[in-house]
Backbone as a printed PyTorch tensor [residue, N CA C, xyz], in Angstrom:
tensor([[[ 40.2220, -21.9110, -10.8710],
         [ 39.6500, -22.5290,  -9.5870],
         [ 38.2710, -22.0930,  -9.3170]],

        [[ 37.4260, -22.9850,  -9.2930],
         [ 36.0040, -22.8190,  -8.9670],
         [ 35.6500, -22.8810,  -7.8030]],

        [[ 35.2120, -21.7680,  -7.2510],
         [ 34.8330, -21.6740,  -5.7410],
         [ 33.5360, -22.2680,  -5.3520]],

        [[ 32.3380, -22.5260,  -6.3130],
         [ 30.9830, -23.2030,  -6.1410],
         [ 30.1470, -22.5920,  -5.0300]],

        [[ 29.0350, -22.8730,  -5.2420],
         [ 28.0950, -22.4410,  -4.1570],
         [ 27.7620, -21.0860,  -3.9910]],

        [[ 27.9700, -20.6160,  -2.9080],
         [ 27.6250, -19.4110,  -2.3930],
         [ 28.6830, -18.4100,  -3.0520]],

        [[ 29.6580, -18.6050,  -2.6630],
         [ 30.8790, -17.6090,  -3.1610],
         [ 31.0180, -17.0460,  -4.7290]],

        [[ 30.4110, -18.1220,  -5.5500],
         [ 30.3650, -17.8130,  -6.7150],
         [ 29.3100, -17.1590,  -7.2210]],

        [[ 27.9030, -17.2830,  -6.4070],
         [ 26.8100, -16.3550,  -6.9420],
         [ 26.6490, -15.0580,  -6.4360]],

        [[ 27.7300, -14.6940,  -5.5220],
         [ 27.6100, -13.4610,  -4.6330],
         [ 28.2020, -12.0230,  -5.5910]],

        [[ 27.2700, -11.2220,  -6.1360],
         [ 27.6950,  -9.9920,  -6.5770],
         [ 27.8530,  -8.9050,  -5.7300]],

        [[ 28.2970,  -7.7150,  -6.2040],
         [ 28.4310,  -6.5250,  -5.3150],
         [ 26.9630,  -6.0330,  -4.9870]],

        [[ 25.9740,  -5.9640,  -5.6710],
         [ 24.7580,  -5.8310,  -5.6190],
         [ 24.0630,  -6.6840,  -4.6220]],

        [[ 24.2790,  -7.8600,  -4.5960],
         [ 23.9970,  -8.9070,  -3.7600],
         [ 24.3030,  -8.3380,  -2.1970]],

        [[ 25.6540,  -8.1350,  -2.1800],
         [ 26.1660,  -8.0270,  -0.8610],
         [ 25.5310,  -6.5710,  -0.2480]],

        [[ 25.5660,  -5.6370,  -1.0840],
         [ 24.8150,  -4.2150,  -0.7300],
         [ 23.4440,  -4.6430,  -0.1640]],

        [[ 22.8150,  -5.0140,  -0.9660],
         [ 21.2120,  -5.5340,  -0.7100],
         [ 21.0830,  -6.2540,   0.5670]],

        [[ 21.8960,  -7.3310,   0.8410],
         [ 21.8260,  -7.7970,   1.9350],
         [ 22.1820,  -7.1150,   3.1990]],

        [[ 23.1450,  -6.3900,   3.0710],
         [ 23.5830,  -5.5440,   4.0110],
         [ 22.5480,  -4.5030,   4.3760]],

        [[ 21.7140,  -3.9970,   3.6490],
         [ 20.6680,  -3.1030,   3.8660],
         [ 19.7120,  -3.7620,   4.4600]],

        [[ 19.0250,  -5.0490,   3.9180],
         [ 18.0700,  -5.6790,   4.4730],
         [ 18.2120,  -6.2850,   5.6730]],

        [[ 19.5050,  -6.5640,   5.9300],
         [ 19.8700,  -7.1650,   7.2270],
         [ 20.1760,  -6.1970,   8.3260]],

        [[ 20.6140,  -5.0610,   7.9470],
         [ 20.6180,  -3.8920,   9.1470],
         [ 18.9590,  -3.5500,   9.2640]],

        [[ 18.1040,  -3.3860,   8.3470],
         [ 16.7300,  -3.0730,   8.5580],
         [ 16.2350,  -4.0990,   9.8680]],

        [[ 16.4340,  -5.5560,   9.4010],
         [ 16.3380,  -6.6670,  10.0830],
         [ 16.7270,  -6.5890,  11.5520]],

        [[ 17.8920,  -6.2090,  11.7570],
         [ 18.4280,  -6.1730,  13.1770],
         [ 17.8310,  -4.9020,  13.9520]],

        [[ 17.6540,  -3.9380,  13.2580],
         [ 17.1420,  -2.7610,  14.0940],
         [ 15.4700,  -3.1380,  14.6490]],

        [[ 14.6070,  -4.0090,  13.5880],
         [ 13.4370,  -4.3520,  14.0140],
         [ 13.5030,  -5.5380,  14.5450]],

        [[ 14.4660,  -6.5530,  14.8150],
         [ 14.6270,  -7.4680,  15.8700],
         [ 15.0350,  -6.8740,  17.1740]],

        [[ 15.6580,  -5.9240,  17.2540],
         [ 16.1080,  -5.3430,  18.6160],
         [ 14.8830,  -4.4540,  19.4200]],

        [[ 14.0170,  -3.7730,  18.2300],
         [ 13.3050,  -2.9340,  18.5960],
         [ 11.9520,  -4.0600,  19.2610]],

        [[ 11.7480,  -5.2250,  18.4490],
         [ 10.8110,  -6.1620,  18.9840],
         [ 11.0470,  -6.6390,  20.3540]],

        [[ 12.5440,  -6.9910,  20.4470],
         [ 12.7490,  -7.7120,  21.7220],
         [ 12.6810,  -6.6560,  22.8710]],

        [[ 13.0400,  -5.3200,  22.6580],
         [ 12.9560,  -4.3200,  23.6040],
         [ 11.6650,  -4.1460,  24.1670]],

        [[ 10.4730,  -4.0290,  23.1410],
         [  9.0840,  -3.9120,  23.5400],
         [  8.1450,  -5.1350,  23.7900]],

        [[  8.9350,  -6.2230,  23.7280],
         [  8.2160,  -7.5390,  23.8630],
         [  7.0840,  -7.9840,  22.7590]],

        [[  7.6190,  -7.6210,  21.6420],
         [  6.5630,  -7.9820,  20.3690],
         [  7.0770,  -8.8240,  19.5280]],

        [[  6.3200,  -9.9030,  19.3470],
         [  6.8730, -11.2050,  18.3530],
         [  6.9050, -10.8290,  17.1940]],

        [[  5.8650, -10.1580,  16.3010],
         [  5.9520,  -9.8800,  14.9830],
         [  7.1070,  -9.1510,  14.4520]],

        [[  7.7640,  -8.0240,  15.3070],
         [  9.0760,  -7.5060,  14.6190],
         [ 10.1580,  -8.1790,  14.7920]],

        [[ 10.2050,  -8.9650,  15.6390],
         [ 11.2060, -10.0040,  15.9300],
         [ 11.3690, -11.0420,  14.8120]],

        [[ 10.1420, -11.4520,  14.5460],
         [ 10.3360, -12.6460,  13.5190],
         [ 10.3460, -12.1970,  12.1650]],

        [[  9.7430, -10.8860,  11.8160],
         [ 10.1900, -10.2880,  10.6790],
         [ 11.4880,  -9.9700,  10.6090]],

        [[ 11.9370,  -9.3500,  11.4930],
         [ 13.7190,  -8.7950,  11.6090],
         [ 14.3420, -10.2370,  11.4530]],

        [[ 14.2630, -11.0730,  12.2840],
         [ 14.7860, -12.3440,  12.0300],
         [ 14.8960, -12.8640,  10.5630]],

        [[ 13.8510, -12.9460,   9.9760],
         [ 13.7410, -13.2180,   8.7720],
         [ 14.5100, -12.3410,   7.4680]],

        [[ 14.2970, -11.1650,   7.9360],
         [ 15.1490, -10.0040,   7.0020],
         [ 16.4680, -10.3940,   7.2100]],

        [[ 17.1660, -10.6210,   8.3170],
         [ 18.5080, -10.8050,   8.4520],
         [ 19.1550, -12.3460,   8.0050]],

        [[ 18.2180, -13.1830,   7.7640],
         [ 18.5670, -14.5330,   7.3180],
         [ 18.3000, -14.9190,   5.6870]],

        [[ 17.1370, -14.1090,   5.4040],
         [ 16.6000, -14.7920,   4.0520],
         [ 17.6950, -14.7900,   2.8730]],

        [[ 18.4640, -13.3410,   2.8200],
         [ 19.4520, -13.1020,   1.7710],
         [ 20.5770, -14.4870,   1.5900]],

        [[ 20.6740, -15.1200,   2.6490],
         [ 21.6450, -16.3970,   2.2180],
         [ 20.8560, -17.5950,   1.3700]],

        [[ 19.8220, -17.3460,   1.4040],
         [ 18.9620, -18.4950,   0.3970],
         [ 18.7860, -17.9920,  -1.0550]],

        [[ 18.9130, -16.6780,  -1.3160],
         [ 18.4540, -16.4450,  -2.4210],
         [ 19.7300, -15.6390,  -3.3970]],

        [[ 20.0920, -16.0630,  -4.1310],
         [ 21.1740, -15.6230,  -4.9880],
         [ 20.9110, -14.7850,  -6.1460]],

        [[ 19.3220, -14.6260,  -6.7480],
         [ 19.1280, -13.6970,  -7.6070],
         [ 18.7690, -12.2500,  -6.9460]],

        [[ 19.5550, -11.3610,  -7.4900],
         [ 19.4980,  -9.9340,  -6.8030],
         [ 17.9800,  -9.2940,  -7.0280]],

        [[ 17.2700,  -9.5140,  -8.2380],
         [ 16.3030,  -8.8810,  -8.2010],
         [ 15.2000,  -9.6950,  -7.3420]],

        [[ 15.0460, -10.8290,  -7.2690],
         [ 14.2320, -11.7030,  -6.1450],
         [ 14.6880, -11.2680,  -4.8540]],

        [[ 15.7350, -11.2370,  -4.3860],
         [ 16.1770, -10.8820,  -3.1150],
         [ 15.7550,  -9.3760,  -2.5940]],

        [[ 15.7840,  -8.6180,  -3.7950],
         [ 15.4040,  -7.2250,  -3.4270],
         [ 13.5580,  -7.1830,  -3.1710]],

        [[ 12.9750,  -7.8890,  -4.1370],
         [ 11.6160,  -8.1740,  -3.8520],
         [ 11.0500,  -8.5200,  -2.5330]],

        [[ 11.9340,  -9.7220,  -2.1820],
         [ 11.4480, -10.2420,  -0.8990],
         [ 11.6980,  -9.6020,   0.2540]],

        [[ 12.8020,  -8.6980,   0.1200],
         [ 13.2320,  -7.8260,   1.1640],
         [ 12.4680,  -6.6580,   1.3150]],

        [[ 11.8680,  -6.2240,   0.1330],
         [ 10.9760,  -5.3150,   0.1030],
         [  9.4050,  -5.5360,   0.5070]],

        [[  9.1840,  -6.6860,   0.5050],
         [  8.1610,  -7.4300,   0.8280],
         [  8.1370,  -7.4560,   2.5970]],

        [[  9.1640,  -8.0200,   2.7160],
         [  9.4410,  -8.3560,   4.2170],
         [  9.5140,  -6.9830,   5.0840]],

        [[  9.8720,  -5.7660,   4.4950],
         [  9.9600,  -4.5220,   4.9460],
         [  8.4800,  -3.8110,   4.9470]],

        [[  7.6060,  -4.2740,   3.9970],
         [  6.3050,  -3.8040,   3.9760],
         [  5.7390,  -4.3860,   5.1100]],

        [[  5.7250,  -5.5770,   5.2280],
         [  5.0880,  -6.4990,   6.4290],
         [  5.4770,  -5.7330,   7.7590]],

        [[  6.8400,  -5.4870,   7.8340],
         [  7.3330,  -4.8790,   9.3790],
         [  6.3670,  -3.5610,   9.2950]],

        [[  6.2090,  -2.8860,   8.2420],
         [  5.5560,  -1.4180,   8.2160],
         [  3.9900,  -1.4240,   8.6160]],

        [[  3.5330,  -2.9210,   8.0090],
         [  2.0660,  -3.0120,   8.3480],
         [  1.7240,  -3.4990,   9.6330]],

        [[  2.6310,  -4.3300,  10.1470],
         [  2.7280,  -4.6850,  11.6750],
         [  3.2590,  -4.0020,  12.6080]],

        [[  3.4020,  -2.4180,  12.4840],
         [  3.8980,  -1.7610,  13.3470],
         [  2.9260,  -1.3640,  14.4380]],

        [[  3.1220,  -0.6250,  15.4610],
         [  2.1770,  -0.3800,  16.5880],
         [  1.2320,   0.6240,  16.0740]]])
């Protein structure tokens, strides 16, 4: 039985990476919303969503690290 699509490309490391970066994104989004800042909200939203579109684990971690670095760069 072939599940195809997203379900067949998910590995344990993809799920763990997705949970870590989505958690960071959620905290950043809520922090930006609380303080009325657009940059943390936008980067947090991107961190929560991007892992749905990238199935390669190494690329997903690279993009997550880059977005997290951008979040660090745009802090107060």
